[in-house]
RODRENNU-988184 format. One line per field, with one value per atom (N, C-alpha, C): atom name; residue number from 1; x, y, z. Coordinates in steps of 0.05 Angstrom, whole numbers, plus 5000, padded with zeros to 4 digits. Example, Ala and Ser with C-alpha at 12.3 -4.5 7.8 and 13.67 -1.06 7.14 Angstrom:
2
atomo	[N, CA, C, N, CA, C]
num	[1, 1, 1, 2, 2, 2]
c1	[5264, 5246, 5264, 5257, 5273, 5258]
c2	[4886, 4910, 4934, 4955, 4979, 5001]
c3	[5156, 5156, 5156, 5142, 5143, 5157]
end
This chain:
81
atomo	[N, CA, C, N, CA, C, N, CA, C, N, CA, C, N, CA, C, N, CA, C, N, CA, C, N, CA, C, N, CA, C, N, CA, C, N, CA, C, N, CA, C, N, CA, C, N, CA, C, N, CA, C, N, CA, C, N, CA, C, N, CA, C, N, CA, C, N, CA, C, N, CA, C, N, CA, C, N, CA, C, N, CA, C, N, CA, C, N, CA, C, N, CA, C, N, CA, C, N, CA, C, N, CA, C, N, CA, C, N, CA, C, N, CA, C, N, CA, C, N, CA, C, N, CA, C, N, CA, C, N, CA, C, N, CA, C, N, CA, C, N, CA, C, N, CA, C, N, CA, C, N, CA, C, N, CA, C, N, CA, C, N, CA, C, N, CA, C, N, CA, C, N, CA, C, N, CA, C, N, CA, C, N, CA, C, N, CA, C, N, CA, C, N, CA, C, N, CA, C, N, CA, C, N, CA, C, N, CA, C, N, CA, C, N, CA, C, N, CA, C, N, CA, C, N, CA, C, N, CA, C, N, CA, C, N, CA, C, N, CA, C, N, CA, C, N, CA, C, N, CA, C, N, CA, C, N, CA, C, N, CA, C, N, CA, C, N, CA, C, N, CA, C, N, CA, C, N, CA, C, N, CA, C]
num	[1, 1, 1, 2, 2, 2, 3, 3, 3, 4, 4, 4, 5, 5, 5, 6, 6, 6, 7, 7, 7, 8, 8, 8, 9, 9, 9, 10, 10, 10, 11, 11, 11, 12, 12, 12, 13, 13, 13, 14, 14, 14, 15, 15, 15, 16, 16, 16, 17, 17, 17, 18, 18, 18, 19, 19, 19, 20, 20, 20, 21, 21, 21, 22, 22, 22, 23, 23, 23, 24, 24, 24, 25, 25, 25, 26, 26, 26, 27, 27, 27, 28, 28, 28, 29, 29, 29, 30, 30, 30, 31, 31, 31, 32, 32, 32, 33, 33, 33, 34, 34, 34, 35, 35, 35, 36, 36, 36, 37, 37, 37, 38, 38, 38, 39, 39, 39, 40, 40, 40, 41, 41, 41, 42, 42, 42, 43, 43, 43, 44, 44, 44, 45, 45, 45, 46, 46, 46, 47, 47, 47, 48, 48, 48, 49, 49, 49, 50, 50, 50, 51, 51, 51, 52, 52, 52, 53, 53, 53, 54, 54, 54, 55, 55, 55, 56, 56, 56, 57, 57, 57, 58, 58, 58, 59, 59, 59, 60, 60, 60, 61, 61, 61, 62, 62, 62, 63, 63, 63, 64, 64, 64, 65, 65, 65, 66, 66, 66, 67, 67, 67, 68, 68, 68, 69, 69, 69, 70, 70, 70, 71, 71, 71, 72, 72, 72, 73, 73, 73, 74, 74, 74, 75, 75, 75, 76, 76, 76, 77, 77, 77, 78, 78, 78, 79, 79, 79, 80, 80, 80, 81, 81, 81]
c1	[7578, 7590, 7573, 7548, 7530, 7527, 7528, 7525, 7549, 7573, 7597, 7594, 7584, 7581, 7560, 7539, 7519, 7532, 7550, 7564, 7581, 7594, 7611, 7594, 7571, 7555, 7543, 7537, 7527, 7548, 7573, 7595, 7598, 7595, 7599, 7578, 7552, 7532, 7535, 7546, 7551, 7573, 7594, 7616, 7610, 7592, 7585, 7555, 7540, 7511, 7498, 7513, 7503, 7513, 7524, 7534, 7512, 7503, 7483, 7494, 7519, 7531, 7531, 7537, 7537, 7509, 7489, 7461, 7451, 7460, 7451, 7462, 7487, 7499, 7484, 7479, 7466, 7437, 7423, 7395, 7394, 7411, 7411, 7418, 7437, 7446, 7424, 7411, 7390, 7367, 7361, 7339, 7347, 7372, 7381, 7379, 7384, 7382, 7353, 7334, 7306, 7299, 7315, 7310, 7295, 7270, 7255, 7250, 7245, 7241, 7266, 7289, 7313, 7320, 7314, 7318, 7301, 7276, 7258, 7269, 7279, 7292, 7315, 7332, 7355, 7346, 7326, 7317, 7303, 7290, 7278, 7300, 7321, 7344, 7356, 7359, 7370, 7352, 7326, 7308, 7310, 7315, 7320, 7345, 7366, 7391, 7391, 7375, 7374, 7344, 7331, 7302, 7294, 7312, 7305, 7307, 7317, 7321, 7294, 7280, 7254, 7256, 7278, 7282, 7281, 7293, 7293, 7265, 7250, 7222, 7205, 7210, 7195, 7200, 7225, 7232, 7219, 7218, 7205, 7176, 7163, 7134, 7131, 7148, 7146, 7149, 7169, 7174, 7151, 7140, 7117, 7094, 7089, 7067, 7073, 7098, 7105, 7103, 7111, 7110, 7083, 7066, 7039, 7040, 7060, 7064, 7054, 7041, 7034, 7025, 7002, 6993, 6989, 6983, 6980, 7006, 7028, 7054, 7061, 7055, 7060, 7045, 7020, 7004, 7015, 7023, 7035, 7060, 7078, 7103, 7099, 7078, 7074, 7063, 7052, 7042, 7066, 7063, 7084, 7106, 7104, 7124, 7116]
c2	[5434, 5460, 5479, 5473, 5490, 5518, 5520, 5546, 5564, 5552, 5567, 5576, 5559, 5566, 5588, 5588, 5609, 5636, 5636, 5661, 5670, 5651, 5658, 5669, 5656, 5666, 5693, 5699, 5725, 5746, 5740, 5759, 5763, 5741, 5742, 5760, 5757, 5774, 5803, 5808, 5835, 5848, 5832, 5842, 5844, 5827, 5826, 5824, 5845, 5844, 5839, 5842, 5837, 5811, 5794, 5769, 5747, 5738, 5717, 5692, 5686, 5662, 5662, 5685, 5688, 5683, 5696, 5693, 5664, 5651, 5623, 5605, 5608, 5592, 5598, 5624, 5632, 5620, 5623, 5613, 5583, 5568, 5539, 5531, 5544, 5538, 5544, 5566, 5574, 5554, 5545, 5525, 5499, 5491, 5466, 5469, 5493, 5498, 5502, 5501, 5504, 5532, 5551, 5579, 5590, 5583, 5588, 5617, 5633, 5661, 5675, 5669, 5680, 5669, 5643, 5631, 5644, 5650, 5664, 5691, 5706, 5732, 5729, 5709, 5704, 5696, 5679, 5671, 5694, 5712, 5736, 5753, 5757, 5773, 5759, 5733, 5718, 5721, 5720, 5723, 5752, 5771, 5799, 5800, 5787, 5788, 5772, 5751, 5734, 5729, 5750, 5748, 5727, 5720, 5700, 5672, 5668, 5641, 5632, 5614, 5605, 5589, 5575, 5559, 5577, 5600, 5618, 5627, 5635, 5643, 5621, 5597, 5573, 5568, 5571, 5567, 5589, 5613, 5635, 5627, 5618, 5611, 5588, 5568, 5545, 5553, 5571, 5580, 5598, 5614, 5631, 5613, 5592, 5574, 5557, 5548, 5532, 5548, 5573, 5589, 5603, 5601, 5613, 5643, 5653, 5682, 5690, 5712, 5727, 5710, 5697, 5680, 5696, 5722, 5739, 5741, 5745, 5746, 5720, 5698, 5671, 5667, 5675, 5673, 5689, 5714, 5732, 5720, 5710, 5699, 5673, 5658, 5633, 5636, 5660, 5665, 5664, 5651, 5650, 5630, 5615, 5595, 5570]
c3	[5214, 5212, 5196, 5194, 5178, 5189, 5216, 5228, 5222, 5221, 5214, 5184, 5168, 5140, 5137, 5154, 5153, 5159, 5178, 5185, 5161, 5149, 5126, 5102, 5097, 5075, 5081, 5107, 5114, 5109, 5115, 5110, 5080, 5065, 5036, 5023, 5031, 5018, 5028, 5051, 5060, 5043, 5037, 5021, 4991, 4982, 4953, 4950, 4957, 4957, 4929, 4908, 4881, 4869, 4886, 4876, 4878, 4855, 4855, 4867, 4863, 4873, 4904, 4916, 4945, 4956, 4943, 4952, 4949, 4928, 4923, 4945, 4952, 4974, 5000, 5005, 5029, 5031, 5009, 5008, 5012, 4998, 5001, 5030, 5041, 5068, 5089, 5086, 5105, 5103, 5079, 5076, 5089, 5086, 5100, 5130, 5140, 5169, 5178, 5159, 5164, 5174, 5167, 5173, 5148, 5146, 5121, 5116, 5136, 5132, 5120, 5131, 5120, 5093, 5089, 5063, 5042, 5049, 5031, 5024, 5043, 5038, 5018, 5023, 5005, 4977, 4975, 4948, 4934, 4949, 4936, 4924, 4939, 4929, 4905, 4906, 4884, 4859, 4862, 4840, 4828, 4845, 4835, 4818, 4828, 4814, 4787, 4787, 4763, 4755, 4746, 4741, 4720, 4702, 4681, 4692, 4716, 4727, 4740, 4726, 4735, 4761, 4765, 4789, 4814, 4813, 4836, 4843, 4822, 4826, 4837, 4827, 4836, 4865, 4874, 4901, 4919, 4910, 4925, 4929, 4908, 4909, 4930, 4927, 4946, 4975, 4980, 5007, 5017, 5000, 5008, 5016, 5001, 5008, 5032, 5035, 5058, 5084, 5083, 5108, 5112, 5092, 5094, 5092, 5078, 5075, 5047, 5046, 5022, 4998, 5000, 4977, 4952, 4954, 4930, 4915, 4930, 4918, 4905, 4918, 4907, 4881, 4880, 4856, 4833, 4840, 4819, 4808, 4826, 4816, 4801, 4808, 4795, 4766, 4761, 4734, 4715, 4694, 4673, 4679, 4701, 4706, 4690]
end
C-alpha cells in the first residue's frame, strides 16, 4: 500500500508545505519506492526546513551521488559534515 501512502504524503505536503514531519514521511516513502529524483526533492526541502539536521544534508549528498546529479552541490553540502 506504499503507493496509497505516497498519495497521502503528497496531499500532506500540499496542505502543510512547511511541515518537516510531512516532508520526512514523504522523502522516506519515495526512497522506499525507489523514486530517487522525487526523494531528492523531498530531502532538499527537508534540509531547508531543518538546516541544522546533518542527517538530512547527508541524505541529500548520498542521493545526489547515487543519481549522478550535480556533484558540485554534493561537494558543497558535504563540507562541514
